[in-house]
PABA-739596 format. One record per residue (C-alpha): x, y, z; residue number from 1. Coordinates in pm, 1 decimal. Layout:
N
PT        x        y        z  nr
PT        X        Y        Z NUM
...
END
This chain:
620
PT        x        y        z  nr
PT  14268.5  17006.5   -931.6   1
PT  14185.5  16728.3   -640.6   2
PT  13943.6  16642.9   -426.4   3
PT  13653.4  16906.3   -329.8   4
PT  13403.7  16697.3   -105.5   5
PT  13108.7  16877.9    -29.7   6
PT  12911.9  16628.8    166.0   7
PT  12481.8  16706.8    139.4   8
PT  12319.2  16599.8    448.6   9
PT  12038.4  16920.4    422.3  10
PT  11757.7  16919.9    210.2  11
PT  11819.5  17252.7    114.7  12
PT  12212.3  17199.4      0.5  13
PT  11995.2  16950.2   -262.6  14
PT  11805.9  17215.1   -407.5  15
PT  12117.3  17440.8   -413.9  16
PT  12337.0  17242.9   -626.3  17
PT  12051.8  17198.1   -934.3  18
PT  12155.2  17511.5  -1118.4  19
PT  12581.4  17399.1  -1087.5  20
PT  12451.5  17071.6  -1259.6  21
PT  12258.5  17162.0  -1545.0  22
PT  12456.4  17384.8  -1640.1  23
PT  12748.8  17178.7  -1739.1  24
PT  12730.4  16922.5  -2044.4  25
PT  12857.7  16617.2  -1845.6  26
PT  12914.7  16470.4  -1497.5  27
PT  13056.8  16184.1  -1347.6  28
PT  12772.4  15997.1  -1149.9  29
PT  12800.1  15704.2   -878.5  30
PT  12647.8  15495.0   -585.5  31
PT  12735.4  15377.3   -276.9  32
PT  12469.3  15078.3   -182.0  33
PT  12362.7  14872.5    117.0  34
PT  12408.1  14565.1    -98.9  35
PT  12381.4  14442.9   -498.5  36
PT  11994.9  14378.9   -496.7  37
PT  11789.6  14687.8   -622.5  38
PT  11479.4  14534.9   -536.0  39
PT  11552.2  14484.2   -171.5  40
PT  11852.7  14727.4    -90.7  41
PT  11898.0  15084.1    -82.6  42
PT  12110.9  15372.6   -208.5  43
PT  12320.8  15496.0     72.1  44
PT  12533.7  15769.2    -96.0  45
PT  12487.7  15981.7   -426.8  46
PT  12794.1  16103.2   -591.7  47
PT  12789.5  16343.6   -948.7  48
PT  13105.8  16514.8   -992.3  49
PT  13429.4  16583.5  -1159.8  50
PT  13795.8  16716.6  -1126.3  51
PT  13651.5  17075.1   -981.9  52
PT  13413.8  16960.3   -753.7  53
PT  13238.6  16613.7   -608.6  54
PT  12876.2  16618.4   -440.3  55
PT  12839.4  16326.8   -216.8  56
PT  12476.0  16314.9   -119.8  57
PT  12360.0  16138.3    208.3  58
PT  12051.5  16005.3     48.4  59
PT  11928.4  15851.3    384.7  60
PT  11896.4  16213.4    485.9  61
PT  11780.3  16397.2    213.6  62
PT  11571.8  16323.4   -105.7  63
PT  11702.6  16338.9   -461.2  64
PT  11368.9  16448.7   -575.9  65
PT  11500.2  16783.6   -708.8  66
PT  11762.8  16686.8   -922.2  67
PT  11522.4  16453.3  -1164.1  68
PT  11558.5  16703.3  -1415.4  69
PT  11888.7  16676.1  -1411.1  70
PT  11894.3  16280.4  -1400.5  71
PT  11616.8  16271.8  -1682.1  72
PT  11784.8  16489.5  -1893.3  73
PT  11884.6  16396.0  -2227.9  74
PT  12112.1  16714.0  -2257.7  75
PT  12334.8  16611.4  -1982.4  76
PT  12551.3  16303.2  -2009.8  77
PT  12640.9  16111.7  -1700.8  78
PT  12939.8  15933.5  -1707.8  79
PT  12928.9  15581.3  -1503.7  80
PT  13131.2  15283.9  -1475.6  81
PT  12879.7  14995.8  -1487.2  82
PT  12593.8  15201.5  -1496.4  83
PT  12335.6  14971.5  -1550.4  84
PT  12360.3  14851.0  -1202.7  85
PT  12353.2  15237.0  -1044.7  86
PT  12094.0  15297.1  -1291.5  87
PT  11886.8  14996.6  -1168.1  88
PT  11959.2  15127.7   -799.1  89
PT  11853.7  15491.6   -834.3  90
PT  11549.9  15360.7  -1058.4  91
PT  11418.3  15095.7   -789.8  92
PT  11496.7  15314.2   -483.9  93
PT  11395.9  15640.9   -584.4  94
PT  11155.7  15620.2   -864.7  95
PT  11408.4  15815.1  -1105.9  96
PT  11547.4  15681.9  -1427.4  97
PT  11906.7  15824.2  -1538.2  98
PT  11912.6  15932.7  -1910.8  99
PT  12216.0  15971.0  -2144.0 100
PT  12411.6  15766.7  -1993.1 101
PT  12807.7  15713.2  -2081.8 102
PT  12912.8  15420.7  -1957.9 103
PT  13331.9  15372.7  -1913.9 104
PT  13280.4  15002.6  -1891.9 105
PT  13106.2  14961.0  -2218.2 106
PT  13387.3  15170.1  -2344.9 107
PT  13642.1  14951.5  -2259.0 108
PT  13462.5  14658.5  -2371.2 109
PT  13387.1  14829.0  -2706.4 110
PT  13784.9  14901.1  -2732.1 111
PT  13913.8  14587.2  -2649.4 112
PT  13667.3  14285.6  -2781.2 113
PT  13865.6  13984.0  -2830.0 114
PT  14200.2  14165.1  -2666.9 115
PT  14130.1  14031.1  -2273.6 116
PT  13900.4  13854.7  -2123.4 117
PT  13939.4  14039.4  -1749.2 118
PT  14040.8  14392.0  -1599.0 119
PT  13722.7  14586.5  -1682.9 120
PT  13708.1  14698.5  -1330.4 121
PT  13692.3  15061.7  -1242.3 122
PT  14012.1  15030.3  -1057.0 123
PT  14165.2  14857.3  -1376.4 124
PT  14055.5  15065.0  -1623.0 125
PT  14193.6  15398.4  -1462.6 126
PT  14534.8  15191.0  -1380.9 127
PT  14544.3  15109.8  -1742.6 128
PT  14370.3  15421.1  -1922.6 129
PT  14529.1  15698.6  -1662.9 130
PT  14789.3  15555.7  -1428.3 131
PT  14596.9  15609.9  -1142.7 132
PT  14569.1  15383.1   -869.0 133
PT  14231.9  15333.5   -657.7 134
PT  14189.1  15115.7   -365.0 135
PT  13837.8  14951.4   -404.2 136
PT  13902.0  14771.7    -71.7 137
PT  13676.5  15066.5     72.7 138
PT  13374.8  14987.4   -111.5 139
PT  13307.8  14664.8    124.1 140
PT  13268.3  14881.9    413.3 141
PT  12916.7  15024.7    257.7 142
PT  12766.2  14693.4    300.8 143
PT  12491.9  14734.0    549.4 144
PT  12655.9  15068.7    693.2 145
PT  12497.1  15216.9    945.8 146
PT  12550.5  15541.1   1130.9 147
PT  12772.7  15848.0   1033.3 148
PT  13024.4  15766.3    728.4 149
PT  13425.2  15861.9    806.6 150
PT  13618.6  16081.9    608.5 151
PT  13787.0  15807.4    441.0 152
PT  13438.5  15651.4    292.0 153
PT  13358.7  16015.0    178.2 154
PT  13666.2  16063.9      0.0 155
PT  13670.6  15678.8   -172.2 156
PT  13305.1  15764.2   -279.9 157
PT  13417.7  16121.0   -423.0 158
PT  13699.9  15977.0   -583.2 159
PT  13436.4  15747.1   -829.8 160
PT  13355.3  16019.4   -976.8 161
PT  13634.1  16259.5   -980.4 162
PT  13827.6  16096.6  -1293.8 163
PT  13513.4  16009.7  -1510.8 164
PT  13559.8  16283.6  -1715.8 165
PT  13925.5  16220.5  -1772.9 166
PT  13876.4  15872.2  -1840.2 167
PT  13571.9  15878.9  -2091.5 168
PT  13785.5  16135.8  -2301.4 169
PT  14057.2  15941.5  -2327.0 170
PT  13859.3  15634.2  -2417.2 171
PT  13642.4  15873.9  -2691.3 172
PT  13977.8  15958.2  -2827.0 173
PT  14094.8  15568.8  -2903.3 174
PT  13749.5  15535.6  -3018.2 175
PT  13746.8  15828.8  -3241.9 176
PT  14011.3  15688.6  -3352.2 177
PT  13909.3  15366.4  -3446.7 178
PT  13575.1  15431.5  -3562.1 179
PT  13396.3  15282.0  -3249.9 180
PT  13199.0  15597.1  -3130.0 181
PT  12887.8  15463.6  -3322.4 182
PT  12945.9  15111.5  -3143.2 183
PT  12966.9  15268.1  -2816.8 184
PT  12665.7  15486.1  -2893.7 185
PT  12455.8  15149.3  -2935.4 186
PT  12523.7  15022.3  -2659.7 187
PT  12508.4  15300.6  -2442.3 188
PT  12127.0  15342.7  -2553.7 189
PT  12070.0  15011.5  -2465.5 190
PT  12175.6  15027.0  -2141.3 191
PT  11853.9  15098.8  -1980.6 192
PT  11683.6  14866.0  -2184.0 193
PT  11888.8  14566.7  -2028.2 194
PT  11855.6  14752.9  -1694.5 195
PT  11450.1  14737.7  -1692.2 196
PT  11405.1  14379.2  -1831.3 197
PT  11629.3  14312.2  -1523.4 198
PT  11386.8  14476.4  -1284.4 199
PT  11063.4  14349.5  -1453.7 200
PT  11175.7  13998.1  -1430.6 201
PT  10996.2  13708.1  -1563.6 202
PT  10684.7  13549.3  -1386.2 203
PT  10712.9  13139.4  -1404.7 204
PT  10392.8  12941.8  -1352.5 205
PT  10600.2  12710.4  -1109.8 206
PT  10317.3  12433.8  -1126.0 207
PT  10370.2  12405.1  -1520.2 208
PT  10777.2  12443.1  -1428.3 209
PT  10758.3  12142.7  -1221.6 210
PT  10502.1  11932.6  -1415.1 211
PT  10768.1  11995.8  -1743.6 212
PT  11046.6  11901.0  -1479.3 213
PT  10859.8  11588.1  -1362.3 214
PT  10793.1  11478.7  -1688.6 215
PT  11185.7  11513.9  -1834.5 216
PT  11257.7  11304.8  -1526.2 217
PT  11022.5  11022.1  -1600.9 218
PT  11123.1  11031.0  -1998.2 219
PT  11479.0  10998.9  -1879.6 220
PT  11418.3  10693.7  -1640.7 221
PT  11216.4  10566.1  -1959.6 222
PT  11487.5  10574.7  -2180.7 223
PT  11735.4  10454.7  -1884.6 224
PT  11486.7  10108.6  -1892.6 225
PT  11534.0  10080.2  -2263.3 226
PT  11940.2  10112.6  -2256.3 227
PT  11928.4   9841.1  -1961.6 228
PT  11870.4   9602.3  -2248.0 229
PT  12182.3   9675.0  -2439.8 230
PT  12399.7   9789.4  -2156.3 231
PT  12304.4   9411.2  -1936.2 232
PT  12530.1   9189.4  -2124.0 233
PT  12824.7   9370.1  -2094.6 234
PT  12825.6   9536.7  -1689.2 235
PT  12562.2   9274.4  -1563.9 236
PT  12315.5   9382.5  -1304.6 237
PT  12303.1   9538.4   -949.3 238
PT  12087.5   9431.1   -678.8 239
PT  11770.8   9537.6   -799.7 240
PT  11813.8   9412.0  -1149.3 241
PT  11938.4   9714.4  -1310.9 242
PT  12242.9   9776.6  -1574.7 243
PT  12567.3   9775.1  -1302.9 244
PT  12668.5  10130.0  -1469.8 245
PT  12596.1  10502.6  -1421.8 246
PT  12440.2  10681.5  -1762.0 247
PT  12540.0  10975.0  -1603.4 248
PT  12898.3  10908.8  -1577.7 249
PT  13132.3  10998.6  -1877.9 250
PT  13409.4  10737.7  -1746.2 251
PT  13184.8  10479.7  -1724.9 252
PT  12983.2  10498.7  -2066.6 253
PT  13331.5  10526.1  -2249.8 254
PT  13432.4  10211.9  -2097.7 255
PT  13073.4  10071.4  -2187.6 256
PT  13084.5  10173.6  -2545.0 257
PT  13423.8  10095.5  -2583.5 258
PT  13332.7   9716.6  -2485.4 259
PT  13081.3   9742.9  -2690.6 260
PT  13332.1   9782.5  -3005.8 261
PT  13206.4  10161.0  -3092.9 262
PT  13341.0  10313.5  -3378.5 263
PT  13390.7  10657.7  -3467.7 264
PT  13473.6  10822.7  -3810.0 265
PT  13746.8  11026.2  -3807.0 266
PT  13943.3  11183.8  -4076.2 267
PT  14303.1  11164.5  -4138.5 268
PT  14485.5  11276.9  -4441.0 269
PT  14224.9  11283.1  -4652.5 270
PT  14056.7  10990.7  -4600.6 271
PT  13750.6  10891.7  -4389.8 272
PT  13856.1  10602.6  -4123.1 273
PT  13716.0  10454.2  -3817.2 274
PT  13861.7  10442.6  -3459.4 275
PT  13752.1  10319.7  -3120.6 276
PT  13554.4  10589.7  -2932.7 277
PT  13742.5  10842.9  -2770.7 278
PT  13511.3  10959.0  -2525.8 279
PT  13138.1  11042.6  -2455.9 280
PT  13148.8  11425.2  -2563.9 281
PT  12836.8  11547.3  -2756.5 282
PT  13070.7  11639.7  -3048.0 283
PT  13192.4  11266.7  -3062.2 284
PT  12829.9  11079.5  -3037.8 285
PT  12699.6  11365.0  -3264.5 286
PT  12956.8  11187.5  -3525.4 287
PT  12855.2  10820.2  -3463.0 288
PT  12675.0  10697.0  -3743.6 289
PT  12355.3  10450.7  -3747.0 290
PT  12381.9  10094.1  -3591.3 291
PT  12437.4  10163.1  -3240.0 292
PT  12113.0  10193.7  -3064.1 293
PT  12274.3  10257.0  -2688.2 294
PT  12420.5  10566.2  -2854.2 295
PT  12089.1  10686.8  -2979.0 296
PT  11922.8  10651.2  -2619.4 297
PT  12235.8  10819.1  -2421.5 298
PT  12186.2  11101.3  -2648.1 299
PT  11797.9  11135.2  -2559.5 300
PT  11890.5  11057.1  -2200.6 301
PT  12119.4  11356.5  -2181.5 302
PT  11889.0  11589.1  -2333.2 303
PT  11629.0  11487.2  -2082.5 304
PT  11871.6  11506.6  -1801.4 305
PT  11986.6  11851.7  -1887.7 306
PT  11653.0  12006.8  -1883.0 307
PT  11609.7  11877.1  -1517.2 308
PT  11967.6  11954.8  -1375.2 309
PT  11989.9  12278.8  -1576.1 310
PT  11630.7  12396.6  -1608.9 311
PT  11490.1  12209.7  -1288.9 312
PT  11468.5  12355.0   -952.5 313
PT  11736.3  12622.0  -1039.5 314
PT  11469.5  12820.3  -1190.7 315
PT  11234.7  12811.3   -889.3 316
PT  11489.8  12893.5   -623.4 317
PT  11547.7  13208.2   -869.3 318
PT  11216.9  13370.2   -777.2 319
PT  11269.8  13654.0   -573.0 320
PT  11090.1  13652.9   -221.4 321
PT  10979.0  14014.1   -261.7 322
PT  10847.1  14038.8   -632.9 323
PT  10736.0  13661.5   -745.5 324
PT  10965.0  13672.5  -1013.2 325
PT  11276.5  13549.0  -1207.3 326
PT  11500.3  13853.3  -1223.9 327
PT  11789.5  13684.3  -1452.5 328
PT  12116.4  13930.9  -1494.8 329
PT  12275.2  13989.8  -1814.4 330
PT  12627.8  14048.3  -1951.7 331
PT  12529.8  14324.7  -2192.2 332
PT  12818.4  14279.3  -2402.9 333
PT  12856.0  13929.9  -2308.3 334
PT  13051.0  13806.9  -2621.0 335
PT  13289.8  13953.5  -2852.4 336
PT  13028.6  13984.1  -3152.1 337
PT  12808.1  14255.4  -2905.7 338
PT  12552.8  13965.3  -2841.1 339
PT  12438.8  13983.2  -2500.3 340
PT  12535.0  13653.3  -2224.1 341
PT  12443.5  13551.9  -1878.4 342
PT  12600.6  13735.7  -1624.7 343
PT  12871.7  13522.2  -1433.0 344
PT  12673.7  13642.4  -1113.9 345
PT  12323.3  13510.1  -1233.5 346
PT  12197.8  13204.0  -1119.3 347
PT  11985.9  13132.4  -1445.4 348
PT  12068.1  13207.4  -1831.1 349
PT  11780.6  13384.8  -1978.2 350
PT  11937.2  13300.7  -2312.6 351
PT  11937.0  12927.2  -2300.9 352
PT  11578.5  12837.1  -2219.5 353
PT  11494.7  12587.0  -2422.8 354
PT  11277.8  12640.9  -2739.4 355
PT  11056.2  12358.4  -2651.7 356
PT  10718.9  12523.5  -2607.5 357
PT  10581.1  12341.5  -2260.2 358
PT  10927.9  12492.7  -2160.4 359
PT  10818.4  12910.0  -2317.1 360
PT  10490.9  12859.2  -2226.1 361
PT  10526.2  12819.7  -1842.6 362
PT  10655.1  13195.0  -1858.8 363
PT  10325.1  13365.6  -1806.4 364
PT  10179.3  13721.4  -1809.2 365
PT  10022.3  13902.5  -1520.0 366
PT   9581.8  13868.3  -1489.9 367
PT   9489.2  14136.5  -1769.8 368
PT   9835.2  14145.0  -1974.6 369
PT   9954.3  13928.6  -2263.8 370
PT  10323.9  13853.7  -2342.8 371
PT  10460.4  13923.2  -2677.6 372
PT  10694.0  13733.5  -2864.1 373
PT  10893.2  13910.6  -3146.1 374
PT  11167.4  13836.4  -3371.2 375
PT  11349.6  13887.0  -3711.2 376
PT  11272.3  13604.3  -3958.0 377
PT  11589.7  13502.6  -4084.5 378
PT  11785.5  13758.9  -3972.7 379
PT  12153.1  13625.9  -4011.6 380
PT  12050.1  13546.1  -4364.4 381
PT  11941.0  13864.3  -4441.2 382
PT  12240.2  14054.8  -4264.5 383
PT  12437.2  13818.4  -4521.3 384
PT  12272.4  13902.0  -4821.3 385
PT  12332.3  14240.4  -4689.5 386
PT  12689.9  14295.5  -4639.9 387
PT  12791.0  14002.1  -4941.9 388
PT  12578.0  14172.1  -5183.2 389
PT  12535.1  13799.5  -5340.2 390
PT  12274.4  13839.2  -5636.8 391
PT  12066.7  13510.0  -5554.0 392
PT  12071.7  13600.7  -5194.3 393
PT  11915.8  13970.6  -5273.6 394
PT  11685.2  13853.3  -5482.9 395
PT  11558.0  13581.1  -5286.2 396
PT  11479.5  13810.5  -5010.6 397
PT  11391.1  14099.5  -5250.1 398
PT  11111.9  13887.2  -5376.8 399
PT  11029.6  13736.3  -5007.3 400
PT  11111.5  13406.3  -5088.3 401
PT  11192.1  13119.2  -4810.1 402
PT  11564.4  13052.4  -4852.9 403
PT  11565.6  12801.1  -4669.0 404
PT  11285.6  12629.7  -4879.4 405
PT  11481.2  12743.1  -5190.1 406
PT  11780.8  12605.9  -5120.7 407
PT  11665.9  12253.6  -5035.7 408
PT  11417.6  12269.9  -5376.6 409
PT  11769.6  12298.9  -5533.4 410
PT  11987.2  12021.5  -5361.7 411
PT  11720.5  11793.5  -5335.1 412
PT  11562.4  11857.1  -5700.7 413
PT  11217.8  11850.7  -5558.6 414
PT  10968.0  12091.4  -5450.5 415
PT  10999.5  12217.8  -5115.7 416
PT  10796.7  12431.9  -4896.1 417
PT  10731.9  12514.4  -4524.4 418
PT  10418.9  12356.2  -4414.8 419
PT  10317.8  12113.4  -4721.3 420
PT  10528.7  11973.4  -5005.5 421
PT  10857.3  11790.9  -4898.9 422
PT  10878.2  12038.1  -4578.6 423
PT  11142.8  11781.1  -4395.4 424
PT  11386.1  11849.8  -4640.7 425
PT  11364.6  12231.5  -4499.2 426
PT  11538.9  12125.3  -4202.4 427
PT  11884.9  11968.8  -4345.7 428
PT  11860.5  12306.6  -4568.1 429
PT  11827.2  12503.8  -4279.6 430
PT  12124.7  12342.0  -4090.4 431
PT  12337.6  12423.6  -4425.7 432
PT  12263.8  12759.2  -4447.5 433
PT  12347.2  12845.3  -4102.4 434
PT  12680.8  12602.5  -4100.9 435
PT  12817.5  12802.8  -4369.7 436
PT  12741.0  13120.5  -4177.8 437
PT  12910.1  12968.1  -3880.9 438
PT  13196.1  12825.4  -4067.6 439
PT  13138.3  12450.8  -4087.2 440
PT  13315.1  12257.0  -4328.8 441
PT  13137.9  11915.3  -4498.4 442
PT  13257.9  11700.4  -4230.6 443
PT  13121.6  11890.4  -3943.4 444
PT  12776.9  11975.6  -4188.9 445
PT  12772.4  11639.8  -4241.3 446
PT  12776.4  11535.2  -3858.5 447
PT  12517.6  11793.7  -3784.0 448
PT  12259.6  11679.4  -4029.7 449
PT  12315.4  11324.6  -3888.7 450
PT  12244.9  11456.9  -3541.8 451
PT  11934.1  11614.8  -3649.2 452
PT  11807.1  11267.8  -3757.8 453
PT  11873.3  11250.9  -4132.6 454
PT  12077.8  11025.3  -4292.6 455
PT  12348.4  11154.9  -4502.8 456
PT  12689.8  11003.7  -4632.5 457
PT  13002.5  11214.2  -4613.5 458
PT  12985.9  11169.0  -4991.6 459
PT  12661.0  11261.3  -5032.1 460
PT  12728.0  11594.9  -4750.0 461
PT  13046.6  11698.9  -4967.8 462
PT  12810.0  11705.3  -5311.1 463
PT  12561.5  11910.4  -5085.1 464
PT  12811.4  12150.7  -4973.6 465
PT  13017.8  12214.6  -5331.4 466
PT  12693.1  12283.7  -5492.3 467
PT  12601.9  12540.7  -5263.5 468
PT  12943.9  12714.2  -5244.5 469
PT  12981.3  12688.9  -5588.9 470
PT  12673.5  12738.1  -5747.8 471
PT  12432.3  12891.2  -5511.5 472
PT  12524.8  13142.5  -5359.7 473
PT  12936.1  13177.3  -5468.0 474
PT  12960.9  13506.9  -5413.6 475
PT  12855.4  13493.5  -5051.0 476
PT  13054.0  13215.3  -4966.5 477
PT  13356.7  13404.2  -5079.2 478
PT  13293.2  13673.0  -4874.2 479
PT  13262.2  13515.4  -4582.9 480
PT  13577.9  13342.1  -4639.1 481
PT  13741.3  13665.6  -4764.1 482
PT  13648.1  13811.5  -4393.3 483
PT  13815.8  13513.8  -4226.7 484
PT  14112.5  13570.5  -4434.7 485
PT  14096.5  13935.5  -4340.2 486
PT  14078.6  13884.9  -3954.8 487
PT  14405.9  13663.1  -3971.2 488
PT  14615.0  13913.9  -4181.8 489
PT  14472.7  14234.6  -3968.1 490
PT  14424.0  14076.6  -3639.3 491
PT  14097.6  14219.2  -3591.8 492
PT  13790.8  14250.2  -3838.7 493
PT  13532.0  14493.9  -3853.9 494
PT  13171.0  14462.2  -3914.6 495
PT  12952.4  14699.8  -4155.2 496
PT  12858.5  14908.6  -3842.0 497
PT  13189.8  14939.5  -3699.5 498
PT  13178.4  14729.6  -3425.8 499
PT  13537.3  14540.8  -3406.0 500
PT  13662.1  14209.4  -3294.3 501
PT  14009.7  14145.5  -3240.3 502
PT  14228.8  13766.8  -3253.5 503
PT  14506.0  13718.6  -3085.4 504
PT  14678.3  13516.7  -3408.3 505
PT  14932.5  13215.4  -3244.2 506
PT  15259.9  13235.6  -3331.2 507
PT  15395.6  12913.3  -3515.8 508
PT  15740.5  12929.0  -3359.1 509
PT  15604.5  12893.3  -2984.4 510
PT  15744.5  12511.9  -2971.3 511
PT  15584.4  12502.7  -2675.2 512
PT  15235.6  12525.5  -2833.6 513
PT  15305.5  12397.2  -3154.5 514
PT  15576.7  12163.2  -3205.2 515
PT  15568.9  12138.3  -3569.1 516
PT  15538.5  12501.4  -3650.3 517
PT  15281.5  12569.0  -3914.9 518
PT  15173.2  12230.2  -3998.2 519
PT  15144.3  12161.0  -3589.7 520
PT  14729.2  12031.1  -3593.8 521
PT  14660.2  12292.2  -3316.4 522
PT  14831.3  12601.0  -3446.1 523
PT  14599.5  12475.7  -3778.5 524
PT  14292.7  12458.3  -3565.5 525
PT  14295.9  12796.5  -3413.5 526
PT  14408.9  12941.4  -3711.0 527
PT  14079.1  12789.9  -3919.6 528
PT  13893.3  12906.5  -3564.3 529
PT  13995.6  13282.1  -3628.8 530
PT  13879.0  13255.3  -3972.4 531
PT  13557.4  13090.9  -3891.7 532
PT  13498.9  13380.1  -3611.0 533
PT  13605.0  13626.9  -3817.5 534
PT  13351.0  13568.7  -4097.5 535
PT  13074.8  13531.3  -3858.8 536
PT  13176.4  13877.4  -3687.3 537
PT  13031.5  14057.6  -3943.9 538
PT  12714.2  13941.3  -3957.3 539
PT  12649.2  13820.3  -3578.4 540
PT  12772.2  14171.5  -3444.6 541
PT  12504.5  14360.5  -3718.1 542
PT  12240.1  14120.1  -3570.9 543
PT  12308.4  14225.2  -3211.6 544
PT  12356.2  14581.6  -3301.6 545
PT  12014.3  14599.1  -3479.6 546
PT  11813.7  14430.8  -3184.7 547
PT  11938.5  14647.0  -2914.5 548
PT  11907.0  14956.9  -3127.1 549
PT  11529.2  14804.3  -3143.1 550
PT  11555.1  14779.1  -2751.8 551
PT  11643.2  15120.7  -2696.0 552
PT  11358.1  15249.9  -2953.3 553
PT  11082.7  15061.0  -2790.6 554
PT  11217.2  15136.8  -2413.4 555
PT  11157.9  15544.9  -2560.9 556
PT  10835.9  15442.7  -2716.2 557
PT  10685.1  15281.9  -2387.8 558
PT  10816.1  15583.1  -2188.1 559
PT  10721.1  15867.7  -2406.2 560
PT  10333.5  15710.5  -2459.3 561
PT  10324.3  15569.5  -2148.6 562
PT  10172.1  15265.1  -2297.0 563
PT  10121.5  15011.4  -2019.1 564
PT  10392.7  14790.0  -2168.5 565
PT  10727.0  14674.1  -2039.0 566
PT  11066.6  14512.4  -2185.8 567
PT  11118.6  14137.0  -2032.9 568
PT  11357.3  13918.4  -2211.2 569
PT  11580.9  13976.8  -2538.3 570
PT  11713.3  13636.2  -2710.7 571
PT  11941.7  13753.4  -2939.3 572
PT  11716.6  13850.6  -3254.1 573
PT  11351.8  13808.3  -3077.2 574
PT  11224.1  14040.1  -2787.1 575
PT  10973.7  13968.1  -2545.6 576
PT  10745.9  14217.4  -2371.7 577
PT  10460.1  14204.2  -2148.9 578
PT  10152.3  14452.6  -2217.2 579
PT   9803.2  14518.8  -2062.0 580
PT   9577.4  14329.0  -2290.4 581
PT   9347.7  14664.6  -2349.2 582
PT   9704.3  14857.0  -2539.5 583
PT   9838.2  14523.5  -2669.1 584
PT   9713.0  14544.6  -2997.1 585
PT   9794.4  14903.8  -3107.6 586
PT  10117.2  14840.8  -2949.7 587
PT  10212.6  14465.9  -3071.5 588
PT  10141.2  14638.6  -3455.6 589
PT  10412.8  14937.2  -3294.4 590
PT  10652.8  14720.8  -3154.4 591
PT  10689.1  14551.4  -3509.9 592
PT  10725.7  14874.8  -3668.0 593
PT  10963.3  15006.9  -3463.5 594
PT  11158.5  14607.6  -3471.3 595
PT  11165.9  14647.2  -3875.6 596
PT  11247.8  15060.3  -3823.0 597
PT  11573.3  14921.6  -3640.3 598
PT  11694.0  14659.9  -3885.4 599
PT  11661.3  14853.4  -4184.8 600
PT  11844.6  15143.0  -4007.3 601
PT  12133.2  14897.0  -4095.2 602
PT  11990.1  14691.4  -4408.7 603
PT  11960.8  14901.4  -4706.3 604
PT  11921.1  14622.1  -4983.1 605
PT  11752.8  14363.7  -4807.9 606
PT  11373.5  14379.8  -4643.0 607
PT  11328.9  14268.1  -4291.8 608
PT  11009.6  14079.2  -4153.5 609
PT  10943.3  14057.3  -3820.1 610
PT  10699.8  13719.9  -3719.3 611
PT  10524.6  13763.9  -3366.9 612
PT  10247.6  13595.5  -3158.8 613
PT  10034.4  13779.4  -2831.8 614
PT   9929.4  13487.8  -2614.6 615
PT   9933.5  13475.3  -2209.4 616
PT  10266.3  13301.6  -2240.6 617
PT  10569.1  13354.9  -2394.0 618
PT  10582.0  13151.7  -2738.4 619
PT  10823.2  13109.8  -3048.1 620
END
């Protein structure tokens, strides 16, 4: 077997290869394009091939419309590497949606989650899996290409698909061995939904966004004026009578706070002591107790400036000149738990837009359309109840009780409801619930609750923590601790759905990194981190799986029914769609039904609830 390239530049040739394509169950598929933006660039070459033959189609000269049955067939696997890109290019340029994609990039991410952070490109994977070397430099020759293709270009294009079948078989064998085929299936099915979100984009009300930024800038300036009252006695004034310090400089602020004798509580040998503030990181500022007004003002000042600098004109500049929308890029398998993240080359992050309604409300629907915002209620707590089988948690969810209110009521000894009775106490209880899932200890939890504006001592926090872990949900807490220890023992952890995360276990004998061996603080900190991440993985990965499964089902429903609706964003367990107002009522009911069905595919003992709103803009 070797290169057998059939270059296709006549329309009759396109039609003649369809019988061969539909007779086989698996083909490698790839594209060479004029650039990376599917909304402005085009497909130059379309390659379909295997070890025996490689069809290289010059899409400048022929239409691939006759191949639509092949691309849209659910019975024929199309093996791609980073297929989301090719899917978007083919859909945007040719109007064809590729179905039944098996993505070798996602397969490698599935197999190596936690083992490595790079080396997922096709050349790297072919080298590591099949010991095949591929020169990717030729890829650059297609950018803005005009004229005829060289033999080297055509052979390069053919090589991209020639080895895909062999590669996917090697990956499938290993995934089968480690029970990872289901995880890969979930990823493959969600691929087109992520691609559609990127193509559909988000519509931004620029005027409202600019008003938000201006208001945050004004608020930051107002806070700065207040800060001057405390700073001037230590730093003096500039020519304009303002404090002679840059509040945005960590070094200058540290010097100022040290001159003010600001101290931070830390733990040494089991005792809480006060030390001089060592830095001005958010984590350190959160630890500082009441009594330092400048610190409280600094935290507020930063929060306003972050919104100005991170979510300011960057979003406006990201508006596409052709569509008038923002088209964020997702790294579908962005974290080791399977949750998405911002793609490295995306100018904005669609996942960390502030939950502040004034920001989210700036993302709007087209005239005559609405936005449906739906998320899973208390998703991670429900998953925790499911996998740990804690009787108190199971009973609470099976009876429809608000767990945050229940915890607050038992911790504080008073009735707490979501909207009326002692409702403020629900917030620290919510922090405790999620803090336990994320592996927080009493000290960090104390800082977290203080950071939300609730005065609490470390002694009080420890009492609440002890009551929670020993009296309220001991089975659930023991389960998470057991998963953490298993992660350390085995070097990996697998979720209920089979999704794995590997850990690089530190070697305490490495004197360069851990001079004190097993007692070295860095070693102990890393081991503790692995335990926390191991416990969290068994919850968060199921969350990722059910949300991705819901995205797949929603996309399939939209395509099969022709309902006028589009997927436009996903924020962990929240799925955002935009729908024509005439279709929205029926679709929104169906959307929540689909999301609930997707969750209950993974949950057998705990019911799931989906909460949502329909308005002309993004809510929640």
